[in-house]
All heavy atoms as an XYZ file, in Angstrom:
664
protein
N     158.077    -35.897     39.008
C     157.009    -36.619     39.658
C     156.081    -35.604     40.294
O     156.508    -34.534     40.675
C     157.600    -37.562     40.697
C     156.744    -38.760     40.927
N     155.502    -38.674     41.471
C     156.961    -40.069     40.670
C     154.979    -39.892     41.566
N     155.844    -40.755     41.076
N     154.804    -35.944     40.435
C     153.853    -34.990     41.001
C     153.487    -35.315     42.449
O     152.453    -34.898     42.931
C     152.600    -34.922     40.133
C     151.796    -33.662     40.396
O     152.388    -32.624     40.753
O     150.561    -33.718     40.275
N     154.320    -36.066     43.138
C     154.025    -36.396     44.535
C     153.851    -35.156     45.392
O     153.090    -35.159     46.349
C     155.143    -37.250     45.146
C     155.074    -38.689     44.682
O     154.039    -39.077     44.109
O     156.053    -39.416     44.880
N     154.533    -34.091     45.059
C     154.439    -32.852     45.846
C     153.504    -31.846     45.206
O     153.397    -30.710     45.649
C     155.832    -32.258     46.023
C     156.694    -33.175     46.906
C     158.115    -32.713     47.100
N     158.215    -31.313     47.412
C     159.218    -30.539     47.005
N     160.202    -31.053     46.291
N     159.256    -29.280     47.317
N     152.804    -32.216     44.128
C     151.827    -31.339     43.501
C     152.435    -30.193     42.717
O     151.815    -29.143     42.566
N     153.628    -30.369     42.205
C     154.309    -29.283     41.507
C     154.187    -29.351     39.981
O     154.722    -28.484     39.285
C     155.792    -29.262     41.896
C     156.059    -29.003     43.373
C     157.541    -29.109     43.669
C     155.517    -27.649     43.784
N     153.481    -30.334     39.454
C     153.379    -30.478     38.001
C     152.760    -29.230     37.363
O     153.229    -28.764     36.325
C     152.582    -31.721     37.629
N     151.731    -28.677     37.979
C     151.081    -27.484     37.411
C     152.045    -26.298     37.432
O     152.174    -25.579     36.442
C     149.805    -27.136     38.185
C     149.101    -25.898     37.658
S     148.563    -26.027     35.939
C     147.435    -27.383     36.066
N     152.717    -26.103     38.540
C     153.670    -24.992     38.646
C     154.781    -25.142     37.610
O     155.163    -24.165     36.955
C     154.257    -24.927     40.045
N     155.270    -26.355     37.436
C     156.330    -26.594     36.444
C     155.822    -26.356     35.027
O     156.533    -25.792     34.195
C     156.877    -28.009     36.584
S     157.833    -28.267     38.086
N     154.588    -26.762     34.760
C     154.003    -26.555     33.426
C     153.816    -25.065     33.131
O     154.106    -24.607     32.026
C     152.660    -27.282     33.313
O     152.843    -28.664     33.415
N     153.347    -24.330     34.116
C     153.160    -22.886     33.922
C     154.508    -22.193     33.740
O     154.650    -21.311     32.901
C     152.383    -22.279     35.098
C     150.955    -22.802     35.250
S     149.915    -22.623     33.792
C     149.716    -20.869     33.735
N     155.513    -22.603     34.502
C     156.856    -22.030     34.364
C     157.428    -22.362     32.987
O     158.078    -21.518     32.363
C     157.776    -22.559     35.463
N     157.159    -23.560     32.501
C     157.629    -23.946     31.166
C     156.971    -23.074     30.100
O     157.636    -22.635     29.153
C     157.328    -25.421     30.911
N     155.672    -22.797     30.257
C     154.977    -21.905     29.307
C     155.603    -20.511     29.345
O     155.849    -19.911     28.301
C     153.485    -21.800     29.646
C     152.674    -23.005     29.284
S     152.492    -23.250     27.516
C     151.587    -21.807     27.054
N     155.851    -20.014     30.538
C     156.459    -18.694     30.689
C     157.844    -18.635     30.046
O     158.263    -17.587     29.567
C     156.566    -18.309     32.167
C     155.208    -18.055     32.807
O     154.222    -17.853     32.071
O     155.139    -18.066     34.054
N     158.530    -19.776     30.046
C     159.883    -19.834     29.478
C     159.877    -20.098     27.971
O     160.930    -20.159     27.352
C     160.694    -20.911     30.189
N     158.668    -20.247     27.398
C     158.578    -20.405     25.952
C     158.390    -21.813     25.443
O     158.560    -22.063     24.238
N     158.012    -22.740     26.298
C     157.788    -24.123     25.850
C     156.691    -24.165     24.793
O     155.694    -23.446     24.877
C     157.405    -25.005     27.032
N     156.887    -25.005     23.803
C     155.901    -25.177     22.733
C     154.956    -26.345     23.008
O     153.927    -26.486     22.353
C     156.601    -25.453     21.397
C     157.376    -24.256     20.892
O     156.936    -23.114     21.127
O     158.424    -24.466     20.254
N     155.314    -27.219     23.933
C     154.551    -28.433     24.162
C     154.544    -28.760     25.651
O     155.593    -28.736     26.298
C     155.191    -29.599     23.382
C     154.471    -30.893     23.515
C     153.388    -31.179     22.710
C     154.871    -31.828     24.455
C     152.704    -32.386     22.843
C     154.204    -33.044     24.589
C     153.118    -33.315     23.771
N     153.352    -29.060     26.182
C     153.202    -29.466     27.580
C     152.436    -30.782     27.589
O     151.349    -30.871     27.022
C     152.409    -28.413     28.398
C     153.056    -27.039     28.339
C     152.207    -28.879     29.837
C     154.370    -26.908     29.052
N     152.972    -31.808     28.217
C     152.275    -33.093     28.339
C     151.205    -32.979     29.410
O     151.461    -32.451     30.498
C     153.256    -34.204     28.718
O     154.150    -34.455     27.677
N     150.009    -33.478     29.100
C     148.892    -33.388     30.039
C     148.077    -34.680     30.032
O     148.266    -35.540     29.182
C     147.963    -32.215     29.682
O     147.380    -32.442     28.399
C     148.703    -30.889     29.697
N     147.145    -34.781     30.964
C     146.199    -35.894     31.021
C     144.824    -35.341     31.338
O     144.681    -34.186     31.747
C     146.634    -36.935     32.068
C     146.572    -36.421     33.486
C     145.406    -36.488     34.219
C     147.695    -35.866     34.086
C     145.354    -36.010     35.522
C     147.648    -35.397     35.390
C     146.477    -35.470     36.106
N     143.773    -36.143     31.135
C     142.405    -35.734     31.443
C     141.793    -36.742     32.415
O     141.846    -37.951     32.178
C     141.534    -35.646     30.172
C     140.093    -35.285     30.514
C     142.107    -34.633     29.197
N     141.215    -36.243     33.486
C     140.525    -37.065     34.484
C     141.415    -38.156     35.078
O     140.933    -39.211     35.457
C     139.278    -37.720     33.884
C     138.197    -36.731     33.547
O     138.290    -35.555     33.849
N     137.149    -37.197     32.895
N     142.709    -37.936     35.103
C     143.608    -38.929     35.664
C     143.985    -40.026     34.697
O     144.743    -40.925     35.034
N     143.468    -39.978     33.473
C     143.783    -40.996     32.462
C     144.992    -40.548     31.658
O     145.051    -39.424     31.184
C     142.596    -41.220     31.522
C     141.318    -41.692     32.195
C     140.184    -41.739     31.197
C     141.528    -43.047     32.836
N     145.938    -41.437     31.514
C     147.152    -41.106     30.780
C     148.199    -40.452     31.648
O     149.230    -40.034     31.162
N     147.922    -40.379     32.936
C     148.847    -39.712     33.854
C     150.166    -40.462     33.942
O     150.211    -41.670     34.045
C     148.218    -39.628     35.239
C     149.050    -38.871     36.220
C     148.320    -38.646     37.534
O     147.193    -39.115     37.698
O     148.921    -38.005     38.392
N     151.221    -39.714     33.849
C     152.565    -40.242     34.025
C     153.275    -39.319     35.014
O     152.775    -38.269     35.374
C     153.332    -40.257     32.694
C     152.749    -41.183     31.654
C     153.093    -42.646     32.008
N     152.610    -43.550     30.987
C     151.528    -44.297     31.109
N     150.801    -44.232     32.182
N     151.178    -45.124     30.158
N     154.428    -39.704     35.415
C     155.182    -38.917     36.394
C     155.379    -37.485     35.935
O     155.935    -37.236     34.868
C     156.541    -39.556     36.639
S     156.435    -41.181     37.376
N     154.904    -36.549     36.730
C     155.218    -35.150     36.524
C     154.411    -34.405     35.485
O     154.742    -33.270     35.162
N     153.357    -34.999     34.919
C     152.560    -34.223     33.967
C     151.318    -33.681     34.657
O     150.894    -34.167     35.696
C     152.220    -34.999     32.680
C     151.271    -36.156     32.938
C     153.480    -35.470     32.000
C     150.778    -36.800     31.656
N     150.734    -32.681     34.055
C     149.658    -31.952     34.700
C     148.296    -32.255     34.077
O     148.205    -32.740     32.952
C     149.963    -30.432     34.655
O     149.097    -29.768     35.553
C     149.811    -29.862     33.265
N     147.253    -31.936     34.791
C     145.887    -32.140     34.325
C     145.535    -31.120     33.245
O     145.702    -29.909     33.449
C     144.930    -31.999     35.513
C     143.488    -32.148     35.110
O     143.070    -33.291     34.878
O     142.795    -31.118     35.017
N     145.061    -31.591     32.101
C     144.707    -30.720     30.969
C     143.712    -29.643     31.364
O     143.885    -28.466     31.033
C     144.097    -31.557     29.816
O     145.015    -32.570     29.442
C     143.751    -30.685     28.622
N     142.660    -30.041     32.054
C     141.572    -29.109     32.341
C     141.978    -28.041     33.356
O     141.622    -26.869     33.207
C     140.348    -29.889     32.797
C     139.919    -30.987     31.804
C     138.764    -31.797     32.341
C     139.594    -30.398     30.439
N     142.753    -28.421     34.344
C     143.270    -27.445     35.298
C     144.265    -26.511     34.616
O     144.282    -25.302     34.862
C     143.927    -28.151     36.498
O     142.993    -29.081     37.050
C     144.336    -27.168     37.562
N     145.065    -27.071     33.722
C     146.025    -26.277     32.963
C     145.290    -25.250     32.090
O     145.635    -24.068     32.073
C     146.894    -27.203     32.111
C     148.019    -26.509     31.395
C     149.042    -25.893     32.092
C     148.061    -26.490     30.012
C     150.083    -25.253     31.431
C     149.093    -25.870     29.345
C     150.108    -25.250     30.050
N     144.240    -25.693     31.386
C     143.454    -24.771     30.560
C     142.780    -23.697     31.413
O     142.689    -22.535     30.997
C     142.406    -25.534     29.748
C     142.934    -26.369     28.598
C     141.814    -27.220     27.992
C     143.581    -25.498     27.534
N     142.315    -24.070     32.603
C     141.701    -23.087     33.508
C     142.725    -22.020     33.894
O     142.406    -20.825     33.946
C     141.145    -23.778     34.752
N     143.962    -22.438     34.141
C     145.019    -21.478     34.479
C     145.379    -20.596     33.290
O     145.587    -19.388     33.449
C     146.258    -22.216     34.994
C     146.141    -22.546     36.453
O     146.249    -21.683     37.295
N     145.892    -23.819     36.740
N     145.437    -21.172     32.098
C     145.716    -20.364     30.900
C     144.586    -19.369     30.654
O     144.836    -18.222     30.262
C     145.911    -21.266     29.680
C     147.126    -22.185     29.691
C     147.169    -23.013     28.410
C     148.419    -21.401     29.865
N     143.366    -19.780     30.903
C     142.212    -18.882     30.756
C     142.303    -17.741     31.777
O     142.135    -16.570     31.427
C     140.914    -19.668     30.950
C     139.687    -18.830     30.947
N     139.126    -18.352     29.785
C     138.920    -18.364     31.957
C     138.051    -17.638     30.094
N     137.919    -17.626     31.405
N     142.593    -18.102     33.016
C     142.704    -17.108     34.089
C     143.796    -16.074     33.783
O     143.626    -14.879     34.049
C     142.987    -17.796     35.418
C     143.204    -16.849     36.549
N     142.176    -16.143     37.127
C     144.329    -16.483     37.196
C     142.674    -15.368     38.074
N     143.973    -15.563     38.143
N     144.887    -16.525     33.188
C     145.999    -15.629     32.859
C     145.817    -14.946     31.501
O     146.687    -14.217     31.050
C     147.309    -16.418     32.884
C     147.675    -16.873     34.296
C     148.890    -17.737     34.318
N     150.077    -16.962     33.971
C     151.289    -17.487     33.831
N     151.466    -18.779     34.006
N     152.305    -16.735     33.509
N     144.680    -15.193     30.867
C     144.345    -14.617     29.555
C     145.352    -15.003     28.461
O     145.584    -14.247     27.523
C     144.195    -13.110     29.654
C     143.017    -12.690     30.490
C     142.836    -11.179     30.479
N     141.562    -10.813     31.050
C     141.365    -10.523     32.316
N     142.356    -10.580     33.169
N     140.166    -10.188     32.745
N     145.935    -16.175     28.597
C     146.858    -16.693     27.588
C     146.074    -17.431     26.516
O     146.364    -17.329     25.334
C     147.910    -17.624     28.240
C     148.809    -16.809     29.163
C     148.726    -18.362     27.178
C     149.737    -17.642     30.023
N     145.059    -18.188     26.945
C     144.220    -18.942     26.022
C     142.797    -18.905     26.557
O     142.348    -19.818     27.249
C     144.705    -20.381     25.910
C     143.976    -21.191     24.851
C     144.465    -22.618     24.865
N     144.152    -23.502     23.808
C     143.043    -23.626     23.125
N     142.060    -22.811     23.336
N     142.893    -24.538     22.202
N     142.054    -17.844     26.230
C     140.686    -17.717     26.737
C     139.770    -18.820     26.206
O     139.901    -19.253     25.066
C     140.234    -16.349     26.227
C     141.473    -15.638     25.834
C     142.470    -16.685     25.454
N     138.862    -19.254     27.048
C     137.838    -20.215     26.668
C     136.524    -19.473     26.511
O     136.289    -18.483     27.201
C     137.704    -21.295     27.746
C     138.967    -22.111     28.010
C     138.815    -22.903     29.303
C     139.254    -23.031     26.849
N     135.660    -19.927     25.616
C     134.375    -19.257     25.404
C     133.557    -19.233     26.686
O     133.039    -18.206     27.085
C     133.584    -19.960     24.297
C     134.158    -19.763     22.930
C     133.333    -20.485     21.894
C     134.007    -20.374     20.543
N     133.280    -21.153     19.524
N     133.420    -20.368     27.292
C     132.691    -20.493     28.546
C     133.467    -21.481     29.411
O     133.209    -22.675     29.382
C     131.270    -20.996     28.285
O     130.591    -21.174     29.496
N     134.416    -20.979     30.141
C     135.399    -21.815     30.833
C     134.792    -22.969     31.611
O     135.149    -24.122     31.384
C     136.261    -20.950     31.748
N     133.878    -22.690     32.518
C     133.342    -23.763     33.349
C     132.608    -24.801     32.511
O     132.811    -26.002     32.667
C     132.415    -23.200     34.428
C     131.953    -24.258     35.401
C     131.114    -23.693     36.528
O     131.124    -22.474     36.748
O     130.447    -24.492     37.184
N     131.783    -24.344     31.565
C     131.020    -25.273     30.727
C     131.948    -26.087     29.830
O     131.808    -27.308     29.729
C     129.976    -24.506     29.884
C     128.904    -23.926     30.809
C     129.353    -25.416     28.834
C     127.968    -22.951     30.148
N     132.918    -25.451     29.182
C     133.843    -26.153     28.289
C     134.635    -27.213     29.036
O     134.771    -28.343     28.560
C     134.824    -25.178     27.638
C     134.167    -24.231     26.647
O     133.030    -24.505     26.224
O     134.799    -23.224     26.301
N     135.171    -26.878     30.181
C     136.017    -27.796     30.926
C     135.213    -28.955     31.503
O     135.634    -30.111     31.417
C     136.766    -27.051     32.024
C     137.709    -25.945     31.527
C     138.294    -25.186     32.693
C     138.793    -26.507     30.632
N     134.058    -28.675     32.047
C     133.215    -29.726     32.609
C     132.716    -30.641     31.492
O     132.699    -31.862     31.631
C     132.041    -29.133     33.417
C     131.030    -30.203     33.792
C     132.564    -28.433     34.660
N     132.363    -30.060     30.347
C     131.892    -30.865     29.214
C     132.984    -31.831     28.745
O     132.720    -33.007     28.506
C     131.463    -29.959     28.062
C     130.918    -30.722     26.889
C     130.258    -29.772     25.882
N     129.779    -30.545     24.769
C     130.334    -30.559     23.561
N     131.381    -29.796     23.319
N     129.849    -31.299     22.603
N     134.215    -31.340     28.613
C     135.307    -32.208     28.193
C     135.518    -33.337     29.206
O     135.680    -34.500     28.826
C     136.605    -31.429     28.022
C     137.756    -32.311     27.547
S     139.348    -31.484     27.544
C     139.220    -30.484     26.084
N     135.483    -33.005     30.478
C     135.665    -34.002     31.518
C     134.570    -35.065     31.438
O     134.853    -36.269     31.525
C     135.648    -33.337     32.895
O     135.738    -34.300     33.912
N     133.342    -34.644     31.258
C     132.214    -35.584     31.185
C     132.305    -36.471     29.936
O     131.967    -37.651     29.986
C     130.875    -34.855     31.213
C     130.594    -34.082     32.492
C     130.658    -34.969     33.749
N     130.556    -34.162     34.948
C     131.563    -33.871     35.754
N     132.775    -34.308     35.506
N     131.388    -33.147     36.832
N     132.760    -35.909     28.812
C     132.926    -36.718     27.601
C     133.983    -37.803     27.811
O     133.771    -38.964     27.443
C     133.312    -35.839     26.411
C     132.194    -35.031     25.781
C     132.759    -34.055     24.743
C     131.173    -35.953     25.126
N     135.108    -37.434     28.408
C     136.151    -38.427     28.688
C     135.626    -39.465     29.669
O     135.866    -40.667     29.508
C     137.439    -37.743     29.209
C     138.441    -38.766     29.705
C     138.039    -36.884     28.120
N     134.884    -39.016     30.656
C     134.282    -39.938     31.626
C     133.359    -40.929     30.920
O     133.424    -42.138     31.158
C     133.506    -39.146     32.677
C     132.820    -39.990     33.726
C     132.062    -39.136     34.727
O     131.296    -38.239     34.315
O     132.236    -39.377     35.932
N     132.531    -40.418     30.044
C     131.572    -41.268     29.319
C     132.281    -42.284     28.417
O     131.979    -43.476     28.443
C     130.646    -40.394     28.475
C     129.629    -41.172     27.666
C     128.773    -40.275     26.798
O     128.630    -39.070     27.110
O     128.263    -40.787     25.787
N     133.236    -41.814     27.617
C     133.907    -42.701     26.660
C     134.844    -43.697     27.335
O     135.074    -44.785     26.813
C     134.665    -41.901     25.610
C     133.758    -41.183     24.651
C     133.903    -39.822     24.454
C     132.764    -41.842     23.964
C     133.071    -39.142     23.571
C     131.919    -41.184     23.081
C     132.077    -39.827     22.880
N     135.390    -43.341     28.483
C     136.346    -44.221     29.161
C     135.679    -45.115     30.209
O     136.292    -46.053     30.695
C     137.435    -43.399     29.837
O     136.885    -42.662     30.924
N     134.448    -44.792     30.573
C     133.723    -45.496     31.642
C     134.450    -45.395     32.983
O     134.304    -46.251     33.848
C     133.505    -46.972     31.276
O     132.743    -47.075     30.106
N     135.235    -44.329     33.148
C     135.948    -44.072     34.402
C     135.316    -42.864     35.085
O     135.317    -41.771     34.528
C     137.429    -43.784     34.132
C     138.168    -44.927     33.500
C     138.321    -46.093     34.450
O     138.639    -45.926     35.620
N     138.082    -47.286     33.944
N     134.769    -43.062     36.257
C     134.085    -41.997     36.985
C     135.100    -40.951     37.441
O     136.172    -41.284     37.945
C     133.329    -42.576     38.200
C     132.651    -41.468     39.000
C     132.308    -43.600     37.736
N     134.736    -39.674     37.273
C     135.593    -38.566     37.696
C     135.594    -38.485     39.217
O     134.538    -38.514     39.846
C     135.092    -37.226     37.109
C     135.892    -36.054     37.648
C     135.142    -37.248     35.605
N     136.772    -38.380     39.791
C     136.916    -38.224     41.228
C     136.242    -36.914     41.647
O     136.518    -35.855     41.068
C     138.406    -38.192     41.584
C     138.680    -38.057     43.063
O     137.732    -37.908     43.866
O     139.867    -38.101     43.426
N     135.364    -36.976     42.628
C     134.633    -35.791     43.092
C     135.570    -34.694     43.587
O     135.220    -33.520     43.582
C     133.652    -36.170     44.184
N     136.790    -35.066     43.972
C     137.756    -34.084     44.483
C     138.666    -33.518     43.403
O     139.529    -32.688     43.701
C     138.611    -34.728     45.582
C     137.780    -35.133     46.794
C     138.564    -35.999     47.706
N     138.822    -37.254     46.979
C     139.575    -38.237     47.407
N     140.185    -38.126     48.553
N     139.747    -39.326     46.701
N     138.485    -33.928     42.141
C     139.342    -33.449     41.055
C     139.176    -31.935     40.922
O     138.065    -31.421     40.899
C     138.986    -34.129     39.739
C     139.860    -33.630     38.602
C     140.112    -34.653     37.548
N     140.735    -35.878     37.986
C     142.025    -36.037     38.238
N     142.853    -35.024     38.144
N     142.499    -37.196     38.597
N     140.286    -31.198     40.841
C     140.193    -29.734     40.692
C     139.420    -29.331     39.444
O     139.466    -30.012     38.428
C     141.658    -29.312     40.557
C     142.463    -30.425     41.125
C     141.668    -31.672     40.873
N     138.709    -28.261     39.523
C     137.959    -27.612     38.437
C     136.723    -28.395     38.006
O     135.657    -27.815     37.885
C     138.849    -27.304     37.206
C     138.046    -26.644     36.097
C     140.036    -26.452     37.584
N     136.815    -29.703     37.778
C     135.687    -30.437     37.206
C     135.028    -31.436     38.149
O     133.957    -31.950     37.843
C     136.121    -31.195     35.940
O     137.183    -32.086     36.271
C     136.576    -30.227     34.858
N     135.620    -31.732     39.278
C     135.020    -32.668     40.225
C     133.763    -32.088     40.861
O     133.592    -30.873     40.946
N     132.869    -32.956     41.282
C     131.601    -32.526     41.873
C     131.782    -31.622     43.090
O     130.959    -30.748     43.355
C     130.765    -33.747     42.269
N     132.881    -31.785     43.820
C     133.121    -30.976     45.023
C     133.977    -29.737     44.745
O     134.380    -29.042     45.673
C     133.817    -31.819     46.089
C     132.961    -32.983     46.527
O     131.751    -32.976     46.352
N     133.581    -33.997     47.086
N     134.275    -29.453     43.474
C     135.185    -28.358     43.144
C     134.600    -26.982     43.454
O     135.334    -26.061     43.795
C     135.596    -28.413     41.683
N     133.310    -26.819     43.318
C     132.737    -25.490     43.536
C     131.711    -25.529     44.629
O     130.655    -25.848     44.587
C     132.124    -24.947     42.242
C     133.176    -24.687     41.206
C     133.395    -25.595     40.179
C     133.981    -23.565     41.271
C     134.368    -25.363     39.218
C     134.955    -23.329     40.324
C     135.151    -24.242     39.295
């Protein structure tokens, strides 16, 4: 469960341990107990140079906005990395 905010730490530890698959969600959609946010996860992989993004901020914000548009669900301004208050 992510009540204590440990989903990201667990996902990163799983990657370090050799996991081939990490369950994620985008903009809070598809969230289940204990899975991590796709965009924050990708930002961490980019930061650690595991999976570089061409233009990290633009790529992540663009994906978030596309999901927002197609789902008609407004992104929480406090969402890490892509929320309006993130930077």
